[in-house]
C-alpha positions in Angstrom: 6.7 -16.5 -17.2 5.5 -13.3 -15.6 5.9 -14.5 -12.0 9.6 -15.2 -12.5 10.2 -12.0 -14.4 8.5 -9.7 -11.8 10.2 -11.4 -8.9 13.6 -11.1 -10.6 13.0 -7.5 -11.5 11.9 -6.7 -7.9 14.9 -8.4 -6.4 17.2 -6.6 -8.9 15.4 -3.3 -8.0 14.7 -2.8 -11.7 10.9 -2.7 -11.3 9.4 0.2 -9.4 5.8 1.2 -8.8 4.9 4.8 -8.1 1.8 3.8 -6.2 1.1 0.7 -4.1 -2.2 0.3 -5.7 -0.6 -0.4 -9.1 1.6 -3.0 -7.6 -1.4 -4.6 -5.8 -3.4 -4.8 -9.0 -0.6 -6.6 -10.8 0.0 -8.8 -7.8 -3.7 -9.7 -7.6 -3.8 -10.4 -11.4 -0.9 -12.8 -11.3 -1.2 -14.6 -8.0 -4.9 -14.2 -7.1 -6.3 -16.0 -4.1 -6.5 -12.9 -1.9 -9.8 -11.4 -0.8 -10.4 -7.7 -1.3 -10.1 -6.9 2.4 -6.6 -8.4 2.6 -5.5 -6.3 -0.4 -7.0 -3.2 1.2 -5.2 -3.8 4.5 -1.9 -4.3 2.6 -2.5 -1.1 0.7 -3.1 0.7 4.0 0.1 -0.7 5.6 2.2 0.3 2.7 0.8 3.9 2.5 3.5 6.5 3.2 3.4 10.3 3.3 6.7 10.7 1.6 6.7 14.1 -0.3 3.0 14.8 0.2 1.8 17.5 2.4 -0.1 16.3 5.5 -3.5 17.3 4.1 -2.9 15.1 1.0 -1.7 12.2 3.0 -4.7 12.4 5.4 -7.1 12.4 2.4 -5.4 9.4 0.8 -5.2 7.6 4.2 -9.0 8.2 4.8 -9.9 6.8 1.4 -7.8 3.7 1.8 -8.8 3.2 5.5 -12.5 3.2 4.7 -12.0 0.1 2.5 -9.6 -1.7 4.9 -12.1 -2.5 7.6 -9.6 -1.2 10.2 -10.9 0.8 13.2 -9.8 2.3 16.4 -6.2 1.8 17.7 -5.1 -0.3 14.8 -6.0 2.5 12.4 -4.2 5.0 14.5 -1.0 2.8 14.5 -1.1 2.4 10.7 -1.5 6.2 10.3 1.5 6.8 12.6 3.6 4.4 10.6 2.8 6.2 7.4 3.6 9.8 8.3 7.1 11.2 7.9 9.3 10.6 11.0 10.1 14.3 11.3 6.6 15.1 12.3 
């Protein structure tokens, strides 16, 4: 069964996703039951700058943030969580 396989692979650190969106699509397909806004909030929370230059991260953050429904201070906090700690 897919649920067991993906959970086992994730725990064993065998399965990796390059983008959170891919993981969320698979998760939604398998487990369902989540509304779109919840999925978009999760995508925003997992968004990280990593190796991207700040301009690229800001563009991606804005795109994801628009769909999340977050505004104001909450959005600022999520942005600060996603940027590299050295900034």
